[in-house]
N, CA, C, O and CB atoms as a CASP TS submission, in Angstrom:
PFRMAT TS
TARGET T0000
AUTHOR 0000-0000-0000
METHOD Language model
MODEL 1
PARENT N/A
ATOM      1  N   MET     1      74.735  20.406  60.277  1.00  0.00           N
ATOM      2  CA  MET     1      73.615  20.012  59.671  1.00  0.00           C
ATOM      3  C   MET     1      72.719  21.044  60.095  1.00  0.00           C
ATOM      4  O   MET     1      72.593  21.591  61.191  1.00  0.00           O
ATOM      5  CB  MET     1      73.196  18.636  59.976  1.00  0.00           C
ATOM      6  N   ALA     2      71.901  21.255  58.608  1.00  0.00           N
ATOM      7  CA  ALA     2      70.570  22.495  58.884  1.00  0.00           C
ATOM      8  C   ALA     2      69.606  21.927  59.273  1.00  0.00           C
ATOM      9  O   ALA     2      69.428  20.733  59.032  1.00  0.00           O
ATOM     10  CB  ALA     2      69.963  23.358  57.693  1.00  0.00           C
ATOM     11  N   ARG     3      68.739  22.681  59.988  1.00  0.00           N
ATOM     12  CA  ARG     3      67.289  22.517  60.714  1.00  0.00           C
ATOM     13  C   ARG     3      66.547  23.373  60.346  1.00  0.00           C
ATOM     14  O   ARG     3      66.953  24.271  59.608  1.00  0.00           O
ATOM     15  CB  ARG     3      67.194  22.586  62.121  1.00  0.00           C
ATOM     16  N   PHE     4      65.053  23.291  60.846  1.00  0.00           N
ATOM     17  CA  PHE     4      64.495  24.482  60.822  1.00  0.00           C
ATOM     18  C   PHE     4      64.400  24.982  62.616  1.00  0.00           C
ATOM     19  O   PHE     4      64.787  24.208  63.491  1.00  0.00           O
ATOM     20  CB  PHE     4      62.978  24.302  59.935  1.00  0.00           C
ATOM     21  N   ARG     5      63.883  26.242  62.912  1.00  0.00           N
ATOM     22  CA  ARG     5      64.358  26.536  64.266  1.00  0.00           C
ATOM     23  C   ARG     5      63.096  28.115  64.390  1.00  0.00           C
ATOM     24  O   ARG     5      62.958  29.076  63.634  1.00  0.00           O
ATOM     25  CB  ARG     5      66.535  26.878  64.316  1.00  0.00           C
ATOM     26  N   CYS     6      62.555  27.826  65.385  1.00  0.00           N
ATOM     27  CA  CYS     6      61.330  29.260  65.491  1.00  0.00           C
ATOM     28  C   CYS     6      61.989  30.109  66.411  1.00  0.00           C
ATOM     29  O   CYS     6      62.730  29.571  67.233  1.00  0.00           O
ATOM     30  CB  CYS     6      59.561  28.917  66.212  1.00  0.00           C
ATOM     31  N   THR     7      61.857  31.317  66.423  1.00  0.00           N
ATOM     32  CA  THR     7      62.237  32.324  66.991  1.00  0.00           C
ATOM     33  C   THR     7      61.160  32.774  67.178  1.00  0.00           C
ATOM     34  O   THR     7      60.044  32.477  66.751  1.00  0.00           O
ATOM     35  CB  THR     7      63.075  33.051  66.480  1.00  0.00           C
ATOM     36  N   ILE     8      61.736  33.943  68.225  1.00  0.00           N
ATOM     37  CA  ILE     8      60.271  34.793  68.698  1.00  0.00           C
ATOM     38  C   ILE     8      60.371  36.178  69.138  1.00  0.00           C
ATOM     39  O   ILE     8      60.874  36.604  70.178  1.00  0.00           O
ATOM     40  CB  ILE     8      59.548  34.123  69.960  1.00  0.00           C
ATOM     41  N   SER     9      59.835  36.793  68.222  1.00  0.00           N
ATOM     42  CA  SER     9      60.463  38.702  68.295  1.00  0.00           C
ATOM     43  C   SER     9      59.280  39.324  68.446  1.00  0.00           C
ATOM     44  O   SER     9      58.392  39.143  67.613  1.00  0.00           O
ATOM     45  CB  SER     9      61.317  39.556  66.711  1.00  0.00           C
ATOM     46  N   LYS    10      59.075  40.249  69.668  1.00  0.00           N
ATOM     47  CA  LYS    10      57.684  40.874  69.694  1.00  0.00           C
ATOM     48  C   LYS    10      56.526  40.323  69.271  1.00  0.00           C
ATOM     49  O   LYS    10      55.564  40.683  68.593  1.00  0.00           O
ATOM     50  CB  LYS    10      57.664  41.887  69.069  1.00  0.00           C
ATOM     51  N   ASP    11      57.023  38.932  70.101  1.00  0.00           N
ATOM     52  CA  ASP    11      55.350  38.651  70.260  1.00  0.00           C
ATOM     53  C   ASP    11      55.245  37.453  69.020  1.00  0.00           C
ATOM     54  O   ASP    11      54.399  36.564  69.112  1.00  0.00           O
ATOM     55  CB  ASP    11      54.142  40.357  69.870  1.00  0.00           C
ATOM     56  N   LYS    12      56.076  37.516  67.996  1.00  0.00           N
ATOM     57  CA  LYS    12      55.499  37.011  67.000  1.00  0.00           C
ATOM     58  C   LYS    12      56.535  35.428  67.099  1.00  0.00           C
ATOM     59  O   LYS    12      57.445  35.169  67.887  1.00  0.00           O
ATOM     60  CB  LYS    12      55.560  38.147  65.544  1.00  0.00           C
ATOM     61  N   SER    13      56.053  34.725  66.162  1.00  0.00           N
ATOM     62  CA  SER    13      57.499  33.747  65.538  1.00  0.00           C
ATOM     63  C   SER    13      57.520  33.394  64.132  1.00  0.00           C
ATOM     64  O   SER    13      56.684  33.154  63.261  1.00  0.00           O
ATOM     65  CB  SER    13      57.636  32.205  66.229  1.00  0.00           C
ATOM     66  N   TYR    14      58.885  33.454  64.239  1.00  0.00           N
ATOM     67  CA  TYR    14      58.993  33.294  62.711  1.00  0.00           C
ATOM     68  C   TYR    14      59.998  32.178  62.516  1.00  0.00           C
ATOM     69  O   TYR    14      60.910  31.865  63.281  1.00  0.00           O
ATOM     70  CB  TYR    14      59.488  34.690  61.925  1.00  0.00           C
ATOM     71  N   LEU    15      59.705  31.693  61.487  1.00  0.00           N
ATOM     72  CA  LEU    15      60.409  30.338  61.333  1.00  0.00           C
ATOM     73  C   LEU    15      62.055  30.496  59.923  1.00  0.00           C
ATOM     74  O   LEU    15      62.223  31.088  58.856  1.00  0.00           O
ATOM     75  CB  LEU    15      58.791  29.051  60.643  1.00  0.00           C
ATOM     76  N   GLN    16      62.637  29.856  60.540  1.00  0.00           N
ATOM     77  CA  GLN    16      64.003  30.081  59.740  1.00  0.00           C
ATOM     78  C   GLN    16      64.755  28.597  59.641  1.00  0.00           C
ATOM     79  O   GLN    16      64.604  27.651  60.414  1.00  0.00           O
ATOM     80  CB  GLN    16      65.078  31.283  60.621  1.00  0.00           C
ATOM     81  N   TYR    17      65.597  28.668  58.479  1.00  0.00           N
ATOM     82  CA  TYR    17      66.354  26.940  58.071  1.00  0.00           C
ATOM     83  C   TYR    17      67.440  27.724  58.292  1.00  0.00           C
ATOM     84  O   TYR    17      67.710  28.846  57.864  1.00  0.00           O
ATOM     85  CB  TYR    17      66.232  25.891  56.280  1.00  0.00           C
ATOM     86  N   VAL    18      68.377  26.554  59.442  1.00  0.00           N
ATOM     87  CA  VAL    18      69.653  27.373  59.378  1.00  0.00           C
ATOM     88  C   VAL    18      70.688  25.709  59.531  1.00  0.00           C
ATOM     89  O   VAL    18      70.415  24.535  59.284  1.00  0.00           O
ATOM     90  CB  VAL    18      69.807  28.890  60.990  1.00  0.00           C
ATOM     91  N   HIS    19      71.773  26.331  59.995  1.00  0.00           N
ATOM     92  CA  HIS    19      72.977  25.675  60.074  1.00  0.00           C
ATOM     93  C   HIS    19      73.401  25.882  60.443  1.00  0.00           C
ATOM     94  O   HIS    19      73.817  27.040  60.415  1.00  0.00           O
ATOM     95  CB  HIS    19      73.583  25.429  59.612  1.00  0.00           C
ATOM     96  N   SER    20      74.037  24.421  61.722  1.00  0.00           N
ATOM     97  CA  SER    20      74.768  24.728  62.907  1.00  0.00           C
ATOM     98  C   SER    20      75.993  23.990  62.583  1.00  0.00           C
ATOM     99  O   SER    20      75.895  22.972  61.898  1.00  0.00           O
ATOM    100  CB  SER    20      74.071  24.317  64.289  1.00  0.00           C
ATOM    101  N   TYR    21      77.312  24.454  63.064  1.00  0.00           N
ATOM    102  CA  TYR    21      78.475  24.134  62.377  1.00  0.00           C
ATOM    103  C   TYR    21      79.529  24.729  64.040  1.00  0.00           C
ATOM    104  O   TYR    21      79.096  25.496  64.901  1.00  0.00           O
ATOM    105  CB  TYR    21      78.638  25.179  60.486  1.00  0.00           C
ATOM    106  N   ARG    22      80.640  24.198  64.025  1.00  0.00           N
ATOM    107  CA  ARG    22      81.575  24.866  64.586  1.00  0.00           C
ATOM    108  C   ARG    22      82.260  25.800  64.096  1.00  0.00           C
ATOM    109  O   ARG    22      82.316  25.638  62.877  1.00  0.00           O
ATOM    110  CB  ARG    22      82.232  24.248  64.928  1.00  0.00           C
ATOM    111  N   ASN    23      82.962  26.941  64.510  1.00  0.00           N
ATOM    112  CA  ASN    23      83.604  28.019  63.879  1.00  0.00           C
ATOM    113  C   ASN    23      85.241  28.183  64.180  1.00  0.00           C
ATOM    114  O   ASN    23      85.661  27.386  65.020  1.00  0.00           O
ATOM    115  CB  ASN    23      82.834  29.257  64.324  1.00  0.00           C
ATOM    116  N   GLU    24      85.938  28.835  63.779  1.00  0.00           N
ATOM    117  CA  GLU    24      87.693  28.251  63.853  1.00  0.00           C
ATOM    118  C   GLU    24      88.158  28.478  64.703  1.00  0.00           C
ATOM    119  O   GLU    24      89.379  28.636  64.714  1.00  0.00           O
ATOM    120  CB  GLU    24      88.739  28.646  63.045  1.00  0.00           C
ATOM    121  N   LYS    25      87.237  28.628  66.061  1.00  0.00           N
ATOM    122  CA  LYS    25      87.892  28.402  67.747  1.00  0.00           C
ATOM    123  C   LYS    25      87.235  27.131  68.109  1.00  0.00           C
ATOM    124  O   LYS    25      87.548  26.763  69.241  1.00  0.00           O
ATOM    125  CB  LYS    25      87.419  29.745  69.080  1.00  0.00           C
ATOM    126  N   GLY    26      86.514  26.443  67.561  1.00  0.00           N
ATOM    127  CA  GLY    26      85.795  24.765  68.230  1.00  0.00           C
ATOM    128  C   GLY    26      83.958  25.523  68.697  1.00  0.00           C
ATOM    129  O   GLY    26      83.015  24.955  69.249  1.00  0.00           O
ATOM    130  N   GLN    27      84.035  26.432  68.370  1.00  0.00           N
ATOM    131  CA  GLN    27      82.422  26.354  69.524  1.00  0.00           C
ATOM    132  C   GLN    27      81.420  26.627  68.633  1.00  0.00           C
ATOM    133  O   GLN    27      81.466  27.418  67.692  1.00  0.00           O
ATOM    134  CB  GLN    27      82.191  27.672  70.962  1.00  0.00           C
ATOM    135  N   PRO    28      80.366  25.818  69.035  1.00  0.00           N
ATOM    136  CA  PRO    28      79.364  26.288  68.148  1.00  0.00           C
ATOM    137  C   PRO    28      78.618  27.394  68.044  1.00  0.00           C
ATOM    138  O   PRO    28      78.342  28.292  68.839  1.00  0.00           O
ATOM    139  CB  PRO    28      78.655  25.631  68.142  1.00  0.00           C
ATOM    140  N   ALA    29      78.297  27.143  66.762  1.00  0.00           N
ATOM    141  CA  ALA    29      77.485  27.938  65.747  1.00  0.00           C
ATOM    142  C   ALA    29      76.455  27.747  65.096  1.00  0.00           C
ATOM    143  O   ALA    29      76.060  26.604  64.871  1.00  0.00           O
ATOM    144  CB  ALA    29      77.996  28.192  64.956  1.00  0.00           C
ATOM    145  N   THR    30      75.651  29.111  64.550  1.00  0.00           N
ATOM    146  CA  THR    30      74.226  28.886  63.535  1.00  0.00           C
ATOM    147  C   THR    30      75.080  29.909  62.832  1.00  0.00           C
ATOM    148  O   THR    30      75.786  30.884  63.093  1.00  0.00           O
ATOM    149  CB  THR    30      72.257  29.294  64.076  1.00  0.00           C
ATOM    150  N   LYS    31      74.624  29.134  61.722  1.00  0.00           N
ATOM    151  CA  LYS    31      74.240  30.424  60.370  1.00  0.00           C
ATOM    152  C   LYS    31      72.886  30.475  59.720  1.00  0.00           C
ATOM    153  O   LYS    31      72.646  29.430  59.117  1.00  0.00           O
ATOM    154  CB  LYS    31      75.202  30.208  58.948  1.00  0.00           C
ATOM    155  N   VAL    32      72.040  31.267  59.665  1.00  0.00           N
ATOM    156  CA  VAL    32      70.703  31.342  58.911  1.00  0.00           C
ATOM    157  C   VAL    32      70.688  31.130  57.501  1.00  0.00           C
ATOM    158  O   VAL    32      71.296  31.975  56.844  1.00  0.00           O
ATOM    159  CB  VAL    32      70.106  32.592  59.079  1.00  0.00           C
ATOM    160  N   LEU    33      70.012  29.991  56.742  1.00  0.00           N
ATOM    161  CA  LEU    33      70.353  29.630  55.551  1.00  0.00           C
ATOM    162  C   LEU    33      69.494  30.655  54.850  1.00  0.00           C
ATOM    163  O   LEU    33      69.888  31.305  53.881  1.00  0.00           O
ATOM    164  CB  LEU    33      70.154  28.135  55.229  1.00  0.00           C
ATOM    165  N   GLY    34      68.009  30.787  55.526  1.00  0.00           N
ATOM    166  CA  GLY    34      66.709  31.341  54.915  1.00  0.00           C
ATOM    167  C   GLY    34      65.757  31.555  56.371  1.00  0.00           C
ATOM    168  O   GLY    34      65.663  30.935  57.430  1.00  0.00           O
ATOM    169  N   ASN    35      65.104  32.819  55.776  1.00  0.00           N
ATOM    170  CA  ASN    35      63.773  32.990  57.052  1.00  0.00           C
ATOM    171  C   ASN    35      62.605  33.038  55.448  1.00  0.00           C
ATOM    172  O   ASN    35      62.395  33.421  54.297  1.00  0.00           O
ATOM    173  CB  ASN    35      63.844  35.172  58.564  1.00  0.00           C
ATOM    174  N   LEU    36      62.174  32.259  56.695  1.00  0.00           N
ATOM    175  CA  LEU    36      61.017  31.389  55.945  1.00  0.00           C
ATOM    176  C   LEU    36      59.774  32.576  55.869  1.00  0.00           C
ATOM    177  O   LEU    36      58.873  32.683  55.037  1.00  0.00           O
ATOM    178  CB  LEU    36      60.475  29.761  56.990  1.00  0.00           C
ATOM    179  N   GLY    37      60.151  33.606  57.329  1.00  0.00           N
ATOM    180  CA  GLY    37      58.714  34.021  57.553  1.00  0.00           C
ATOM    181  C   GLY    37      57.973  34.299  58.466  1.00  0.00           C
ATOM    182  O   GLY    37      58.456  33.773  59.469  1.00  0.00           O
ATOM    183  N   ASN    38      56.700  35.039  58.817  1.00  0.00           N
ATOM    184  CA  ASN    38      56.250  35.090  60.272  1.00  0.00           C
ATOM    185  C   ASN    38      55.032  33.780  60.266  1.00  0.00           C
ATOM    186  O   ASN    38      54.356  33.454  59.290  1.00  0.00           O
ATOM    187  CB  ASN    38      55.542  36.862  60.722  1.00  0.00           C
ATOM    188  N   ILE    39      54.999  33.319  61.292  1.00  0.00           N
ATOM    189  CA  ILE    39      54.288  31.808  61.299  1.00  0.00           C
ATOM    190  C   ILE    39      53.241  31.959  62.493  1.00  0.00           C
ATOM    191  O   ILE    39      52.540  31.030  62.893  1.00  0.00           O
ATOM    192  CB  ILE    39      55.501  30.378  61.641  1.00  0.00           C
ATOM    193  N   THR    40      53.229  33.186  62.982  1.00  0.00           N
ATOM    194  CA  THR    40      52.261  33.010  64.042  1.00  0.00           C
ATOM    195  C   THR    40      50.882  32.688  63.942  1.00  0.00           C
ATOM    196  O   THR    40      50.123  32.332  64.844  1.00  0.00           O
ATOM    197  CB  THR    40      52.247  33.994  64.657  1.00  0.00           C
ATOM    198  N   ASN    41      50.611  32.885  62.518  1.00  0.00           N
ATOM    199  CA  ASN    41      49.079  32.736  62.877  1.00  0.00           C
ATOM    200  C   ASN    41      48.977  31.926  61.583  1.00  0.00           C
ATOM    201  O   ASN    41      48.110  32.300  60.793  1.00  0.00           O
ATOM    202  CB  ASN    41      47.984  34.266  63.065  1.00  0.00           C
ATOM    203  N   LEU    42      49.871  30.673  61.182  1.00  0.00           N
ATOM    204  CA  LEU    42      49.438  29.625  60.666  1.00  0.00           C
ATOM    205  C   LEU    42      49.171  28.760  61.121  1.00  0.00           C
ATOM    206  O   LEU    42      49.318  28.901  62.335  1.00  0.00           O
ATOM    207  CB  LEU    42      49.873  29.302  60.072  1.00  0.00           C
ATOM    208  N   SER    43      48.782  27.711  60.848  1.00  0.00           N
ATOM    209  CA  SER    43      48.069  26.406  61.015  1.00  0.00           C
ATOM    210  C   SER    43      49.452  25.243  60.788  1.00  0.00           C
ATOM    211  O   SER    43      50.373  25.617  60.062  1.00  0.00           O
ATOM    212  CB  SER    43      46.630  26.254  59.699  1.00  0.00           C
ATOM    213  N   GLU    44      49.525  23.852  61.441  1.00  0.00           N
ATOM    214  CA  GLU    44      50.191  23.533  61.321  1.00  0.00           C
ATOM    215  C   GLU    44      50.503  22.844  60.262  1.00  0.00           C
ATOM    216  O   GLU    44      51.641  22.501  59.940  1.00  0.00           O
ATOM    217  CB  GLU    44      50.251  23.335  62.035  1.00  0.00           C
ATOM    218  N   ASP    45      49.346  22.588  59.603  1.00  0.00           N
ATOM    219  CA  ASP    45      49.712  22.371  57.848  1.00  0.00           C
ATOM    220  C   ASP    45      50.141  23.413  56.998  1.00  0.00           C
ATOM    221  O   ASP    45      50.483  23.266  55.825  1.00  0.00           O
ATOM    222  CB  ASP    45      48.515  21.942  57.033  1.00  0.00           C
ATOM    223  N   GLU    46      50.114  24.342  57.554  1.00  0.00           N
ATOM    224  CA  GLU    46      50.420  25.472  56.333  1.00  0.00           C
ATOM    225  C   GLU    46      52.081  25.795  56.200  1.00  0.00           C
ATOM    226  O   GLU    46      52.790  26.198  55.278  1.00  0.00           O
ATOM    227  CB  GLU    46      49.552  27.099  56.747  1.00  0.00           C
ATOM    228  N   ILE    47      52.362  25.344  57.822  1.00  0.00           N
ATOM    229  CA  ILE    47      53.933  25.329  58.343  1.00  0.00           C
ATOM    230  C   ILE    47      54.299  24.235  57.592  1.00  0.00           C
ATOM    231  O   ILE    47      55.433  24.432  57.155  1.00  0.00           O
ATOM    232  CB  ILE    47      54.289  25.113  60.044  1.00  0.00           C
ATOM    233  N   GLU    48      53.856  23.166  57.241  1.00  0.00           N
ATOM    234  CA  GLU    48      54.337  22.233  56.684  1.00  0.00           C
ATOM    235  C   GLU    48      54.709  22.562  55.182  1.00  0.00           C
ATOM    236  O   GLU    48      55.832  22.458  54.689  1.00  0.00           O
ATOM    237  CB  GLU    48      53.484  21.225  56.885  1.00  0.00           C
ATOM    238  N   ARG    49      53.463  23.011  54.499  1.00  0.00           N
ATOM    239  CA  ARG    49      53.752  22.937  53.149  1.00  0.00           C
ATOM    240  C   ARG    49      54.537  24.058  52.775  1.00  0.00           C
ATOM    241  O   ARG    49      55.040  23.981  51.653  1.00  0.00           O
ATOM    242  CB  ARG    49      52.594  22.844  52.363  1.00  0.00           C
ATOM    243  N   ILE    50      54.857  25.491  53.705  1.00  0.00           N
ATOM    244  CA  ILE    50      55.973  26.157  53.263  1.00  0.00           C
ATOM    245  C   ILE    50      57.325  25.079  53.750  1.00  0.00           C
ATOM    246  O   ILE    50      57.995  24.963  52.724  1.00  0.00           O
ATOM    247  CB  ILE    50      55.964  27.784  53.975  1.00  0.00           C
ATOM    248  N   THR    51      57.576  24.769  54.174  1.00  0.00           N
ATOM    249  CA  THR    51      58.636  23.771  54.843  1.00  0.00           C
ATOM    250  C   THR    51      58.612  23.252  53.073  1.00  0.00           C
ATOM    251  O   THR    51      59.370  23.878  52.332  1.00  0.00           O
ATOM    252  CB  THR    51      58.019  22.401  56.513  1.00  0.00           C
ATOM    253  N   LEU    52      57.935  22.373  52.588  1.00  0.00           N
ATOM    254  CA  LEU    52      58.062  21.660  51.713  1.00  0.00           C
ATOM    255  C   LEU    52      58.211  21.950  50.796  1.00  0.00           C
ATOM    256  O   LEU    52      58.541  21.161  49.909  1.00  0.00           O
ATOM    257  CB  LEU    52      57.525  21.106  51.628  1.00  0.00           C
ATOM    258  N   SER    53      57.953  23.763  50.530  1.00  0.00           N
ATOM    259  CA  SER    53      58.276  24.272  49.241  1.00  0.00           C
ATOM    260  C   SER    53      59.379  25.055  49.227  1.00  0.00           C
ATOM    261  O   SER    53      59.815  25.582  48.203  1.00  0.00           O
ATOM    262  CB  SER    53      57.279  24.963  48.696  1.00  0.00           C
ATOM    263  N   PHE    54      59.891  25.170  50.389  1.00  0.00           N
ATOM    264  CA  PHE    54      61.606  25.641  50.620  1.00  0.00           C
ATOM    265  C   PHE    54      61.958  24.213  49.931  1.00  0.00           C
ATOM    266  O   PHE    54      62.398  24.123  48.785  1.00  0.00           O
ATOM    267  CB  PHE    54      62.386  25.944  52.646  1.00  0.00           C
ATOM    268  N   PHE    55      61.806  23.554  50.443  1.00  0.00           N
ATOM    269  CA  PHE    55      62.696  22.235  49.785  1.00  0.00           C
ATOM    270  C   PHE    55      62.999  21.956  48.399  1.00  0.00           C
ATOM    271  O   PHE    55      64.034  21.909  47.735  1.00  0.00           O
ATOM    272  CB  PHE    55      62.080  21.033  50.073  1.00  0.00           C
ATOM    273  N   LYS    56      61.667  21.773  48.156  1.00  0.00           N
ATOM    274  CA  LYS    56      61.343  22.070  46.360  1.00  0.00           C
ATOM    275  C   LYS    56      61.854  22.753  45.402  1.00  0.00           C
ATOM    276  O   LYS    56      62.048  22.619  44.194  1.00  0.00           O
ATOM    277  CB  LYS    56      60.334  22.584  46.075  1.00  0.00           C
ATOM    278  N   ALA    57      62.097  23.808  46.514  1.00  0.00           N
ATOM    279  CA  ALA    57      62.414  24.990  45.313  1.00  0.00           C
ATOM    280  C   ALA    57      64.151  24.945  45.375  1.00  0.00           C
ATOM    281  O   ALA    57      64.723  25.560  44.475  1.00  0.00           O
ATOM    282  CB  ALA    57      61.645  26.913  45.803  1.00  0.00           C
ATOM    283  N   PHE    58      64.885  24.335  46.263  1.00  0.00           N
ATOM    284  CA  PHE    58      65.973  24.163  46.259  1.00  0.00           C
ATOM    285  C   PHE    58      66.213  22.617  45.656  1.00  0.00           C
ATOM    286  O   PHE    58      67.353  22.168  45.776  1.00  0.00           O
ATOM    287  CB  PHE    58      66.403  24.519  47.539  1.00  0.00           C
ATOM    288  N   GLY    59      65.221  21.803  45.029  1.00  0.00           N
ATOM    289  CA  GLY    59      65.629  20.484  44.743  1.00  0.00           C
ATOM    290  C   GLY    59      65.979  19.471  45.847  1.00  0.00           C
ATOM    291  O   GLY    59      66.856  18.656  45.561  1.00  0.00           O
ATOM    292  N   ILE    60      65.570  19.425  46.737  1.00  0.00           N
ATOM    293  CA  ILE    60      66.436  18.536  47.803  1.00  0.00           C
ATOM    294  C   ILE    60      65.504  17.954  48.577  1.00  0.00           C
ATOM    295  O   ILE    60      65.878  17.704  49.723  1.00  0.00           O
ATOM    296  CB  ILE    60      67.472  19.315  48.767  1.00  0.00           C
ATOM    297  N   GLU    61      64.404  17.664  48.293  1.00  0.00           N
ATOM    298  CA  GLU    61      62.982  17.452  48.911  1.00  0.00           C
ATOM    299  C   GLU    61      63.062  15.892  49.164  1.00  0.00           C
ATOM    300  O   GLU    61      62.189  15.421  49.892  1.00  0.00           O
ATOM    301  CB  GLU    61      61.601  17.935  47.822  1.00  0.00           C
ATOM    302  N   ASP    62      64.121  14.953  48.585  1.00  0.00           N
ATOM    303  CA  ASP    62      64.106  13.793  48.486  1.00  0.00           C
ATOM    304  C   ASP    62      65.108  13.107  49.527  1.00  0.00           C
ATOM    305  O   ASP    62      65.277  11.912  49.767  1.00  0.00           O
ATOM    306  CB  ASP    62      64.299  13.554  47.185  1.00  0.00           C
ATOM    307  N   ARG    63      65.835  14.457  50.171  1.00  0.00           N
ATOM    308  CA  ARG    63      66.735  14.096  51.487  1.00  0.00           C
ATOM    309  C   ARG    63      66.163  14.007  52.655  1.00  0.00           C
ATOM    310  O   ARG    63      66.781  13.666  53.663  1.00  0.00           O
ATOM    311  CB  ARG    63      67.735  14.991  51.769  1.00  0.00           C
ATOM    312  N   PHE    64      64.186  14.485  52.627  1.00  0.00           N
ATOM    313  CA  PHE    64      63.882  14.829  53.541  1.00  0.00           C
ATOM    314  C   PHE    64      62.430  13.561  54.019  1.00  0.00           C
ATOM    315  O   PHE    64      61.603  13.270  53.155  1.00  0.00           O
ATOM    316  CB  PHE    64      63.724  16.398  53.286  1.00  0.00           C
ATOM    317  N   THR    65      62.362  13.111  55.075  1.00  0.00           N
ATOM    318  CA  THR    65      61.362  12.782  55.248  1.00  0.00           C
ATOM    319  C   THR    65      60.743  13.474  56.333  1.00  0.00           C
ATOM    320  O   THR    65      61.335  14.112  57.204  1.00  0.00           O
ATOM    321  CB  THR    65      61.405  11.650  55.281  1.00  0.00           C
ATOM    322  N   MET    66      59.157  13.256  56.189  1.00  0.00           N
ATOM    323  CA  MET    66      57.935  14.047  57.020  1.00  0.00           C
ATOM    324  C   MET    66      57.822  13.128  58.224  1.00  0.00           C
ATOM    325  O   MET    66      57.532  11.972  57.918  1.00  0.00           O
ATOM    326  CB  MET    66      56.303  14.191  56.136  1.00  0.00           C
ATOM    327  N   ASN    67      58.010  13.407  59.749  1.00  0.00           N
ATOM    328  CA  ASN    67      57.591  12.722  60.778  1.00  0.00           C
ATOM    329  C   ASN    67      56.047  13.112  61.395  1.00  0.00           C
ATOM    330  O   ASN    67      56.123  14.199  61.969  1.00  0.00           O
ATOM    331  CB  ASN    67      58.669  12.898  61.741  1.00  0.00           C
ATOM    332  N   LYS    68      55.028  12.691  61.431  1.00  0.00           N
ATOM    333  CA  LYS    68      54.064  12.804  61.886  1.00  0.00           C
ATOM    334  C   LYS    68      54.352  12.427  63.187  1.00  0.00           C
ATOM    335  O   LYS    68      54.674  11.240  63.241  1.00  0.00           O
ATOM    336  CB  LYS    68      53.175  12.264  61.248  1.00  0.00           C
ATOM    337  N   TYR    69      54.357  13.155  64.554  1.00  0.00           N
ATOM    338  CA  TYR    69      53.915  12.423  65.811  1.00  0.00           C
ATOM    339  C   TYR    69      52.499  12.066  66.114  1.00  0.00           C
ATOM    340  O   TYR    69      52.222  11.472  67.155  1.00  0.00           O
ATOM    341  CB  TYR    69      54.296  13.159  66.872  1.00  0.00           C
TER
END
């Protein structure tokens, strides 16, 4: 299953697109498919545009829907 996650390093937030799977020992593991950069000073709308652009670049935007809370 692929998903976005936010990591924090040196007080900065970074957005990553990762794939979760089980390794050969059956343990949960994660592989980073793409680093989308520093999002520390971005608004929610800007982050949403980055994620949509990422989907469009790979031609997979039809597989995802945006959920607004």
